[in-house]
TORZA-654057 format. One record per residue (C-alpha): residue number from 1; residue in one letter; x, y, z. Coordinates in nm, 3 decimals. Each point is the difference from the previous one (the first is absolute). Example, Ala and Ser with C-alpha at 12.3 -4.5 7.8 and 13.67 -1.06 7.14 Angstrom:
! residues 2
+-------+------+---------+---------+---------+
| fivex | rodo |    east |   north |      up |
+-------+------+---------+---------+---------+
|     1 |    A |   1.230 |  -0.450 |   0.780 |
|     2 |    S |   0.137 |   0.344 |  -0.066 |
+-------+------+---------+---------+---------+
! end
This chain:
! residues 385
+-------+------+---------+---------+---------+
| fivex | rodo |    east |   north |      up |
+-------+------+---------+---------+---------+
|     1 |    M |  -0.001 |   1.568 |   6.670 |
|     2 |    P |  -0.158 |   0.327 |  -0.092 |
|     3 |    R |  -0.293 |   0.010 |  -0.247 |
|     4 |    I |  -0.104 |   0.261 |  -0.252 |
|     5 |    H |  -0.307 |   0.001 |  -0.248 |
|     6 |    W |   0.077 |   0.035 |  -0.351 |
|     7 |    L |  -0.221 |   0.195 |  -0.267 |
|     8 |    D |   0.126 |   0.008 |  -0.371 |
|     9 |    V |  -0.239 |   0.236 |  -0.111 |
|    10 |    H |   0.223 |   0.091 |  -0.310 |
|    11 |    P |   0.278 |  -0.288 |  -0.027 |
|    12 |    S |   0.347 |   0.121 |  -0.089 |
|    13 |    L |   0.352 |  -0.134 |  -0.003 |
|    14 |    A |   0.068 |   0.253 |   0.274 |
|    15 |    G |  -0.269 |  -0.175 |   0.203 |
|    16 |    E |   0.127 |  -0.332 |  -0.076 |
|    17 |    G |   0.349 |   0.087 |   0.146 |
|    18 |    L |  -0.139 |   0.177 |   0.298 |
|    19 |    R |  -0.188 |  -0.312 |   0.082 |
|    20 |    A |   0.306 |  -0.235 |  -0.039 |
|    21 |    A |   0.172 |   0.230 |   0.224 |
|    22 |    F |  -0.241 |  -0.014 |   0.271 |
|    23 |    Q |  -0.006 |  -0.364 |  -0.015 |
|    24 |    K |   0.388 |  -0.020 |   0.022 |
|    25 |    W |  -0.035 |   0.239 |   0.310 |
|    26 |    G |  -0.211 |  -0.247 |   0.157 |
|    27 |    F |  -0.364 |   0.116 |  -0.033 |
|    28 |    D |  -0.306 |  -0.226 |  -0.065 |
|    29 |    I |  -0.192 |   0.141 |  -0.280 |
|    30 |    A |  -0.380 |  -0.060 |  -0.026 |
|    31 |    A |  -0.167 |   0.080 |  -0.342 |
|    32 |    G |  -0.267 |   0.251 |   0.041 |
|    33 |    P |  -0.121 |   0.247 |   0.273 |
|    34 |    G |  -0.026 |  -0.096 |   0.362 |
|    35 |    P |   0.075 |   0.139 |   0.357 |
|    36 |    G |   0.327 |   0.152 |   0.073 |
|    37 |    S |   0.247 |   0.148 |  -0.274 |
|    38 |    I |  -0.075 |   0.000 |  -0.355 |
|    39 |    V |   0.233 |   0.047 |  -0.295 |
|    40 |    L |  -0.184 |   0.164 |  -0.273 |
|    41 |    V |   0.174 |  -0.008 |  -0.365 |
|    42 |    A |  -0.173 |   0.253 |  -0.223 |
|    43 |    E |   0.100 |   0.251 |  -0.297 |
|    44 |    H |  -0.108 |   0.263 |   0.217 |
|    45 |    P |  -0.128 |   0.078 |   0.359 |
|    46 |    D |  -0.377 |  -0.003 |  -0.042 |
|    47 |    A |  -0.262 |   0.046 |   0.313 |
|    48 |    R |  -0.250 |  -0.256 |  -0.192 |
|    49 |    L |   0.256 |  -0.284 |   0.042 |
|    50 |    V |   0.007 |   0.049 |   0.394 |
|    51 |    P |  -0.144 |  -0.332 |   0.112 |
|    52 |    A |  -0.263 |  -0.027 |   0.264 |
|    53 |    E |   0.268 |  -0.195 |   0.219 |
|    54 |    G |   0.364 |   0.053 |   0.106 |
|    55 |    T |   0.132 |   0.220 |   0.279 |
|    56 |    E |   0.262 |   0.140 |  -0.195 |
|    57 |    I |   0.118 |   0.024 |  -0.407 |
|    58 |    L |   0.315 |   0.007 |  -0.162 |
|    59 |    W |  -0.049 |   0.149 |  -0.346 |
|    60 |    W |   0.252 |  -0.115 |  -0.269 |
|    61 |    V |  -0.095 |   0.211 |  -0.297 |
|    62 |    E |   0.164 |   0.091 |  -0.332 |
|    63 |    Q |  -0.103 |   0.376 |   0.018 |
|    64 |    A |  -0.187 |   0.213 |   0.261 |
|    65 |    D |  -0.075 |   0.375 |   0.047 |
|    66 |    P |  -0.028 |   0.179 |   0.309 |
|    67 |    E |  -0.399 |   0.044 |   0.022 |
|    68 |    E |  -0.003 |  -0.405 |  -0.070 |
|    69 |    V |   0.230 |  -0.074 |   0.288 |
|    70 |    S |  -0.222 |   0.239 |   0.246 |
|    71 |    A |  -0.322 |  -0.168 |  -0.114 |
|    72 |    V |   0.100 |  -0.372 |   0.072 |
|    73 |    L |   0.213 |   0.108 |   0.332 |
|    74 |    N |  -0.328 |   0.175 |   0.135 |
|    75 |    L |  -0.204 |  -0.339 |  -0.047 |
|    76 |    R |   0.259 |  -0.242 |   0.160 |
|    77 |    P |   0.326 |   0.016 |   0.197 |
|    78 |    G |   0.292 |  -0.067 |  -0.263 |
|    79 |    W |   0.284 |   0.072 |  -0.209 |
|    80 |    V |   0.048 |   0.078 |  -0.381 |
|    81 |    L |   0.308 |  -0.110 |  -0.185 |
|    82 |    L |   0.112 |   0.058 |  -0.388 |
|    83 |    Q |   0.096 |  -0.356 |  -0.147 |
|    84 |    D |   0.336 |   0.142 |  -0.081 |
|    85 |    R |   0.105 |   0.038 |   0.356 |
|    86 |    P |   0.227 |  -0.263 |   0.164 |
|    87 |    L |  -0.180 |  -0.312 |   0.120 |
|    88 |    E |   0.121 |   0.057 |   0.348 |
|    89 |    A |  -0.184 |   0.331 |   0.046 |
|    90 |    A |  -0.329 |  -0.208 |  -0.014 |
|    91 |    R |   0.129 |  -0.238 |   0.267 |
|    92 |    E |   0.051 |   0.335 |   0.216 |
|    93 |    A |  -0.295 |   0.186 |  -0.092 |
|    94 |    L |  -0.222 |  -0.324 |   0.109 |
|    95 |    Q |   0.176 |   0.025 |   0.337 |
|    96 |    H |  -0.062 |   0.349 |   0.031 |
|    97 |    I |  -0.397 |   0.011 |  -0.057 |
|    98 |    R |  -0.027 |  -0.324 |   0.220 |
|    99 |    Q |   0.138 |   0.198 |   0.261 |
|   100 |    R |  -0.183 |   0.285 |  -0.102 |
|   101 |    D |   0.301 |   0.190 |  -0.038 |
|   102 |    L |  -0.139 |   0.292 |  -0.226 |
|   103 |    G |   0.077 |   0.281 |   0.207 |
|   104 |    S |  -0.199 |   0.315 |   0.099 |
|   105 |    E |  -0.007 |   0.132 |  -0.399 |
|   106 |    G |  -0.220 |  -0.288 |  -0.090 |
|   107 |    W |  -0.024 |  -0.056 |  -0.355 |
|   108 |    L |   0.197 |   0.274 |  -0.072 |
|   109 |    R |   0.318 |  -0.185 |   0.132 |
|   110 |    Q |  -0.066 |  -0.268 |  -0.273 |
|   111 |    M |   0.066 |   0.284 |  -0.252 |
|   112 |    M |   0.362 |  -0.012 |   0.109 |
|   113 |    H |   0.037 |  -0.342 |  -0.106 |
|   114 |    L |  -0.237 |   0.025 |  -0.326 |
|   115 |    A |  -0.012 |   0.319 |  -0.157 |
|   116 |    S |   0.282 |   0.152 |  -0.231 |
|   117 |    M |   0.082 |   0.370 |   0.061 |
|   118 |    D |  -0.220 |   0.056 |  -0.336 |
|   119 |    D |  -0.281 |  -0.169 |   0.156 |
|   120 |    L |   0.035 |   0.202 |   0.303 |
|   121 |    L |   0.021 |   0.330 |  -0.209 |
|   122 |    R |  -0.304 |  -0.075 |  -0.191 |
|   123 |    L |  -0.180 |  -0.026 |   0.322 |
|   124 |    V |   0.098 |   0.310 |   0.156 |
|   125 |    L |  -0.064 |   0.192 |  -0.338 |
|   126 |    S |  -0.329 |  -0.117 |  -0.046 |
|   127 |    R |  -0.098 |   0.064 |   0.357 |
|   128 |    A |   0.141 |   0.356 |  -0.003 |
|   129 |    V |  -0.180 |   0.081 |  -0.335 |
|   130 |    R |  -0.332 |  -0.162 |   0.124 |
|   131 |    L |  -0.006 |   0.181 |   0.340 |
|   132 |    S |   0.115 |   0.325 |  -0.140 |
|   133 |    G |  -0.233 |  -0.001 |  -0.282 |
|   134 |    A |   0.300 |   0.070 |  -0.232 |
|   135 |    Q |  -0.001 |  -0.055 |  -0.389 |
|   136 |    G |   0.283 |  -0.213 |   0.013 |
|   137 |    G |   0.353 |   0.002 |   0.142 |
|   138 |    A |   0.361 |  -0.161 |  -0.015 |
|   139 |    I |   0.271 |  -0.115 |   0.255 |
|   140 |    W |   0.372 |   0.043 |  -0.024 |
|   141 |    L |   0.264 |  -0.183 |   0.205 |
|   142 |    R |   0.337 |   0.117 |   0.083 |
|   143 |    K |   0.319 |  -0.164 |  -0.134 |
|   144 |    D |   0.332 |   0.185 |   0.138 |
|   145 |    D |  -0.118 |   0.363 |  -0.074 |
|   146 |    T |  -0.245 |  -0.040 |  -0.283 |
|   147 |    F |  -0.391 |  -0.116 |   0.033 |
|   148 |    Y |  -0.119 |  -0.215 |  -0.271 |
|   149 |    Q |  -0.350 |  -0.065 |  -0.076 |
|   150 |    R |  -0.115 |  -0.373 |   0.094 |
|   151 |    A |  -0.394 |   0.043 |   0.015 |
|   152 |    G |  -0.239 |   0.237 |  -0.216 |
|   153 |    D |  -0.300 |   0.045 |  -0.207 |
|   154 |    G |   0.147 |   0.231 |  -0.277 |
|   155 |    M |  -0.098 |   0.308 |   0.194 |
|   156 |    F |   0.354 |   0.118 |   0.042 |
|   157 |    P |   0.308 |  -0.054 |  -0.238 |
|   158 |    E |   0.247 |  -0.291 |   0.110 |
|   159 |    A |   0.311 |   0.222 |  -0.027 |
|   160 |    P |   0.211 |  -0.047 |   0.289 |
|   161 |    L |  -0.004 |   0.253 |   0.258 |
|   162 |    P |   0.352 |   0.121 |   0.171 |
|   163 |    R |  -0.012 |   0.016 |   0.380 |
|   164 |    Q |   0.000 |   0.381 |   0.010 |
|   165 |    E |  -0.282 |   0.028 |  -0.254 |
|   166 |    A |  -0.205 |  -0.269 |   0.227 |
|   167 |    A |   0.061 |   0.182 |   0.320 |
|   168 |    E |  -0.143 |   0.337 |  -0.175 |
|   169 |    L |  -0.306 |  -0.196 |  -0.114 |
|   170 |    V |  -0.052 |  -0.115 |   0.372 |
|   171 |    R |   0.058 |   0.344 |   0.121 |
|   172 |    C |  -0.236 |   0.158 |  -0.210 |
|   173 |    G |  -0.268 |  -0.248 |   0.088 |
|   174 |    E |  -0.003 |  -0.159 |  -0.349 |
|   175 |    A |   0.132 |  -0.306 |   0.136 |
|   176 |    F |   0.006 |  -0.232 |   0.326 |
|   177 |    L |   0.271 |  -0.182 |   0.146 |
|   178 |    L |  -0.023 |  -0.382 |   0.039 |
|   179 |    A |   0.158 |  -0.112 |   0.327 |
|   180 |    P |   0.152 |   0.321 |   0.067 |
|   181 |    S |   0.278 |  -0.145 |   0.238 |
|   182 |    E |   0.163 |  -0.151 |  -0.324 |
|   183 |    Q |  -0.134 |   0.233 |  -0.233 |
|   184 |    L |  -0.097 |  -0.347 |  -0.175 |
|   185 |    G |  -0.209 |   0.184 |  -0.282 |
|   186 |    I |  -0.243 |   0.272 |  -0.091 |
|   187 |    L |  -0.383 |  -0.037 |  -0.088 |
|   188 |    R |  -0.147 |   0.242 |  -0.222 |
|   189 |    L |  -0.394 |   0.070 |  -0.090 |
|   190 |    A |  -0.157 |   0.147 |  -0.267 |
|   191 |    G |  -0.268 |   0.230 |   0.109 |
|   192 |    P |  -0.089 |  -0.126 |   0.349 |
|   193 |    K |  -0.315 |   0.140 |   0.151 |
|   194 |    E |   0.083 |  -0.085 |   0.374 |
|   195 |    M |   0.295 |   0.131 |   0.216 |
|   196 |    P |   0.309 |  -0.228 |   0.037 |
|   197 |    D |  -0.058 |  -0.074 |   0.361 |
|   198 |    L |  -0.336 |  -0.190 |  -0.081 |
|   199 |    F |   0.166 |  -0.255 |  -0.246 |
|   200 |    L |   0.329 |  -0.018 |   0.149 |
|   201 |    H |  -0.141 |  -0.071 |   0.317 |
|   202 |    G |   0.020 |  -0.386 |   0.071 |
|   203 |    F |   0.292 |  -0.044 |  -0.205 |
|   204 |    D |   0.220 |  -0.082 |   0.291 |
|   205 |    D |  -0.057 |  -0.385 |  -0.021 |
|   206 |    M |   0.099 |   0.003 |  -0.345 |
|   207 |    E |   0.336 |   0.211 |   0.077 |
|   208 |    P |   0.193 |  -0.334 |   0.146 |
|   209 |    L |  -0.131 |  -0.210 |  -0.293 |
|   210 |    L |   0.161 |   0.222 |  -0.244 |
|   211 |    L |   0.312 |   0.040 |   0.159 |
|   212 |    N |   0.048 |  -0.367 |   0.051 |
|   213 |    A |  -0.091 |  -0.055 |  -0.362 |
|   214 |    W |   0.256 |   0.266 |  -0.096 |
|   215 |    R |   0.283 |  -0.150 |   0.211 |
|   216 |    L |  -0.090 |  -0.338 |  -0.124 |
|   217 |    E |   0.035 |   0.129 |  -0.357 |
|   218 |    E |   0.303 |   0.164 |   0.047 |
|   219 |    S |   0.143 |  -0.321 |   0.192 |
|   220 |    R |  -0.139 |  -0.202 |  -0.281 |
|   221 |    A |   0.168 |   0.212 |  -0.281 |
|   222 |    L |   0.362 |  -0.060 |   0.169 |
|   223 |    S |  -0.054 |  -0.373 |   0.019 |
|   224 |    F |  -0.126 |  -0.024 |  -0.362 |
|   225 |    K |   0.269 |   0.232 |  -0.139 |
|   226 |    D |   0.294 |  -0.195 |  -0.169 |
|   227 |    D |   0.338 |   0.062 |   0.174 |
|   228 |    L |   0.196 |   0.055 |  -0.333 |
|   229 |    T |  -0.242 |   0.149 |  -0.252 |
|   230 |    V |  -0.265 |   0.291 |  -0.013 |
|   231 |    A |  -0.257 |  -0.307 |  -0.039 |
|   232 |    Q |  -0.227 |  -0.153 |   0.225 |
|   233 |    N |   0.095 |  -0.397 |   0.106 |
|   234 |    R |  -0.176 |  -0.310 |  -0.048 |
|   235 |    R |  -0.190 |   0.000 |   0.335 |
|   236 |    C |  -0.164 |   0.339 |  -0.121 |
|   237 |    L |  -0.108 |  -0.154 |  -0.329 |
|   238 |    E |  -0.151 |  -0.316 |   0.173 |
|   239 |    A |  -0.176 |   0.227 |   0.215 |
|   240 |    E |  -0.135 |   0.266 |  -0.240 |
|   241 |    L |  -0.061 |  -0.223 |  -0.328 |
|   242 |    P |  -0.294 |  -0.194 |   0.157 |
|   243 |    Q |  -0.156 |   0.339 |   0.088 |
|   244 |    S |   0.062 |   0.149 |  -0.359 |
|   245 |    V |  -0.149 |  -0.307 |  -0.146 |
|   246 |    R |  -0.311 |   0.025 |   0.206 |
|   247 |    S |  -0.037 |   0.385 |  -0.090 |
|   248 |    A |   0.054 |  -0.092 |  -0.368 |
|   249 |    A |  -0.287 |  -0.254 |   0.035 |
|   250 |    T |  -0.207 |   0.219 |   0.174 |
|   251 |    K |   0.038 |   0.302 |  -0.262 |
|   252 |    S |  -0.002 |  -0.244 |  -0.302 |
|   253 |    E |   0.351 |   0.148 |  -0.100 |
|   254 |    P |   0.291 |  -0.181 |  -0.130 |
|   255 |    L |   0.303 |  -0.039 |   0.217 |
|   256 |    A |   0.353 |  -0.075 |  -0.161 |
|   257 |    L |   0.312 |  -0.169 |   0.154 |
|   258 |    L |   0.332 |   0.062 |  -0.155 |
|   259 |    F |   0.297 |  -0.210 |   0.114 |
|   260 |    M |   0.362 |   0.068 |  -0.104 |
|   261 |    D |   0.330 |  -0.142 |   0.052 |
|   262 |    V |   0.342 |   0.161 |  -0.055 |
|   263 |    D |   0.154 |  -0.232 |  -0.265 |
|   264 |    D |   0.346 |  -0.125 |   0.101 |
|   265 |    L |   0.044 |   0.136 |   0.335 |
|   266 |    K |   0.236 |  -0.299 |   0.109 |
|   267 |    R |   0.234 |   0.089 |  -0.264 |
|   268 |    V |   0.023 |   0.346 |   0.111 |
|   269 |    N |   0.054 |  -0.088 |   0.382 |
|   270 |    T |   0.259 |  -0.241 |  -0.108 |
|   271 |    H |   0.186 |   0.233 |  -0.252 |
|   272 |    H |  -0.043 |   0.321 |   0.176 |
|   273 |    G |  -0.080 |  -0.065 |   0.357 |
|   274 |    H |  -0.337 |  -0.016 |   0.221 |
|   275 |    P |   0.017 |   0.390 |   0.051 |
|   276 |    A |  -0.010 |   0.045 |  -0.379 |
|   277 |    G |  -0.308 |  -0.249 |   0.003 |
|   278 |    S |  -0.169 |   0.194 |   0.284 |
|   279 |    L |   0.056 |   0.325 |  -0.194 |
|   280 |    L |  -0.148 |  -0.158 |  -0.312 |
|   281 |    L |  -0.317 |  -0.105 |   0.190 |
|   282 |    E |  -0.045 |   0.364 |   0.156 |
|   283 |    T |   0.031 |   0.119 |  -0.340 |
|   284 |    V |  -0.262 |  -0.187 |  -0.163 |
|   285 |    A |  -0.228 |   0.040 |   0.310 |
|   286 |    R |   0.037 |   0.399 |  -0.037 |
|   287 |    T |  -0.073 |  -0.014 |  -0.378 |
|   288 |    A |  -0.316 |  -0.225 |   0.059 |
|   289 |    Q |  -0.131 |   0.214 |   0.264 |
|   290 |    R |   0.058 |   0.306 |  -0.232 |
|   291 |    L |  -0.206 |  -0.160 |  -0.273 |
|   292 |    C |  -0.250 |  -0.120 |   0.214 |
|   293 |    R |  -0.363 |   0.221 |   0.047 |
|   294 |    A |  -0.068 |   0.126 |   0.334 |
|   295 |    H |  -0.244 |  -0.295 |   0.108 |
|   296 |    D |   0.234 |  -0.291 |  -0.144 |
|   297 |    R |   0.183 |  -0.166 |   0.258 |
|   298 |    L |   0.377 |  -0.137 |  -0.022 |
|   299 |    Y |   0.099 |  -0.301 |   0.193 |
|   300 |    R |   0.337 |  -0.147 |   0.008 |
|   301 |    Y |  -0.115 |  -0.387 |   0.013 |
|   302 |    G |   0.333 |  -0.149 |   0.075 |
|   303 |    G |   0.341 |  -0.036 |  -0.140 |
|   304 |    D |   0.013 |   0.173 |  -0.307 |
|   305 |    E |  -0.366 |  -0.005 |  -0.078 |
|   306 |    F |  -0.256 |   0.301 |   0.022 |
|   307 |    C |  -0.369 |   0.047 |  -0.077 |
|   308 |    I |  -0.209 |   0.251 |  -0.078 |
|   309 |    L |  -0.381 |   0.010 |   0.113 |
|   310 |    M |  -0.244 |   0.217 |  -0.229 |
|   311 |    P |  -0.341 |   0.070 |   0.095 |
|   312 |    G |  -0.228 |   0.054 |  -0.272 |
|   313 |    T |   0.232 |  -0.124 |  -0.255 |
|   314 |    T |  -0.039 |  -0.243 |  -0.258 |
|   315 |    S |   0.284 |  -0.266 |  -0.109 |
|   316 |    L |   0.059 |   0.217 |  -0.314 |
|   317 |    G |   0.060 |   0.312 |   0.228 |
|   318 |    A |   0.240 |  -0.200 |   0.199 |
|   319 |    F |   0.187 |  -0.132 |  -0.290 |
|   320 |    K |   0.034 |   0.352 |  -0.140 |
|   321 |    L |   0.145 |   0.128 |   0.348 |
|   322 |    G |   0.206 |  -0.334 |  -0.008 |
|   323 |    E |   0.178 |   0.083 |  -0.357 |
|   324 |    R |   0.048 |   0.366 |   0.122 |
|   325 |    L |   0.181 |  -0.103 |   0.292 |
|   326 |    L |   0.225 |  -0.253 |  -0.189 |
|   327 |    Q |   0.071 |   0.267 |  -0.246 |
|   328 |    T |   0.088 |   0.269 |   0.246 |
|   329 |    V |   0.205 |  -0.224 |   0.219 |
|   330 |    G |   0.190 |  -0.129 |  -0.305 |
|   331 |    E |   0.085 |   0.342 |  -0.100 |
|   332 |    Q |   0.167 |   0.097 |   0.310 |
|   333 |    P |   0.318 |  -0.218 |   0.038 |
|   334 |    L |   0.133 |  -0.033 |   0.371 |
|   335 |    K |   0.308 |   0.193 |   0.036 |
|   336 |    L |   0.248 |  -0.238 |   0.193 |
|   337 |    G |   0.324 |   0.165 |   0.052 |
|   338 |    G |   0.131 |   0.042 |  -0.338 |
|   339 |    E |  -0.255 |  -0.254 |  -0.136 |
|   340 |    S |  -0.365 |   0.054 |  -0.167 |
|   341 |    L |  -0.210 |  -0.285 |   0.080 |
|   342 |    R |  -0.295 |  -0.061 |  -0.188 |
|   343 |    V |  -0.313 |  -0.091 |   0.178 |
|   344 |    S |  -0.261 |  -0.270 |  -0.128 |
|   345 |    L |  -0.337 |  -0.101 |   0.149 |
|   346 |    S |  -0.247 |  -0.260 |  -0.058 |
|   347 |    A |  -0.393 |   0.035 |   0.099 |
|   348 |    G |  -0.314 |  -0.187 |   0.022 |
|   349 |    V |  -0.335 |   0.146 |   0.005 |
|   350 |    A |  -0.340 |  -0.139 |   0.142 |
|   351 |    A |  -0.319 |   0.179 |   0.052 |
|   352 |    F |  -0.313 |  -0.070 |   0.197 |
|   353 |    P |  -0.269 |  -0.118 |  -0.089 |
|   354 |    E |   0.152 |  -0.053 |  -0.340 |
|   355 |    H |   0.259 |  -0.260 |   0.104 |
|   356 |    A |  -0.069 |  -0.075 |   0.382 |
|   357 |    D |  -0.296 |  -0.008 |   0.212 |
|   358 |    G |   0.193 |   0.068 |   0.360 |
|   359 |    A |   0.313 |   0.140 |   0.130 |
|   360 |    G |   0.201 |  -0.318 |   0.017 |
|   361 |    H |  -0.104 |  -0.085 |  -0.365 |
|   362 |    L |   0.125 |   0.344 |  -0.118 |
|   363 |    I |   0.319 |  -0.061 |   0.153 |
|   364 |    E |   0.047 |  -0.321 |  -0.159 |
|   365 |    Q |  -0.106 |   0.116 |  -0.336 |
|   366 |    A |   0.239 |   0.289 |   0.012 |
|   367 |    D |   0.265 |  -0.220 |   0.095 |
|   368 |    H |  -0.023 |  -0.249 |  -0.247 |
|   369 |    A |  -0.031 |   0.267 |  -0.282 |
|   370 |    L |   0.337 |   0.125 |   0.141 |
|   371 |    L |   0.133 |  -0.336 |  -0.011 |
|   372 |    R |  -0.078 |  -0.006 |  -0.374 |
|   373 |    A |   0.162 |   0.309 |  -0.074 |
|   374 |    K |   0.319 |  -0.137 |   0.113 |
|   375 |    R |  -0.018 |  -0.308 |  -0.160 |
|   376 |    E |  -0.071 |   0.172 |  -0.298 |
|   377 |    G |   0.300 |   0.204 |  -0.025 |
|   378 |    K |  -0.030 |   0.284 |   0.284 |
|   379 |    G |  -0.033 |   0.366 |  -0.043 |
|   380 |    R |  -0.361 |  -0.017 |  -0.084 |
|   381 |    V |  -0.363 |   0.008 |   0.129 |
|   382 |    I |  -0.240 |  -0.277 |  -0.020 |
|   383 |    V |  -0.367 |  -0.010 |   0.090 |
|   384 |    A |  -0.192 |  -0.309 |   0.176 |
|   385 |    G |  -0.179 |  -0.229 |  -0.196 |
+-------+------+---------+---------+---------+
! end
């Protein structure tokens, strides 16, 4: 029976779940550090937590940045995984590090499994600014024929750049292409003191990481898209909500979740057919998307339920959006042949940290508020608590 040593520096439900999974997979788990493989559960990778014993470490952490990953992996062979990853990924990672299957790229290969595109872009930007002696900078990523700013420090306007305008900036030497083979993005620096060759040299190691993160982001966007509406799907919400809660907690900002349900959709399907019900759901989703702010996220939770995630928003702000949405939808009857069908919605609102202390609790509170709205007569918005 394979043995691993277990260190719960910062115990968590995710850590308990991983430990149970390893026991189910037949591992003998010994508490505390020891020779061989160590699983270390912590809030983030920290070089001070590396024990004296152990030949390799699997880090199971709530959050991490590239610099922390680099620091711990330079001290001991290992792998860093965020706690929102599938449990099976931890077993695969442990197998890789036991076999020293880290590849020639060393710690940079870990970034492919840990860092988001935004993490990598911040690393590229900070490195370029530091090495060039610039006052600041920004990075735009390409989507179709437009470049959108994804990392910056306020030195450049955030306005999107048409492809032709971005190409002209590169031609004039005012911007530099990232991953030129794919024209992934452009880097702009404010007042660099050194020539571009000096600070762009050495970015070759980062290019495959950026391209991998970009392709992963693109494929993930497709898998997270609801097949019928303009909304993201439930899988996307379950992946993004814990990250949003952690971000809100770090910034000491509120985060609101609005659950809404189309009233009497079953009756519409029965009387007018399922195509009419599908058209109704598409109409509601388009209206909700139009009323959302740029940084709000719309999801189809399932069936006739949608939800809107609103960073930096209190329950009062979400309540007002819910009321505006109900009013707008109600004032736009759905045309079905010669009939006009009035659309009604019910909604429930909950906010972090006002009503909930975590992602699962936030969904539960918003869903309970929605059920109250249904029970109290439909066509209304109810706030949790």
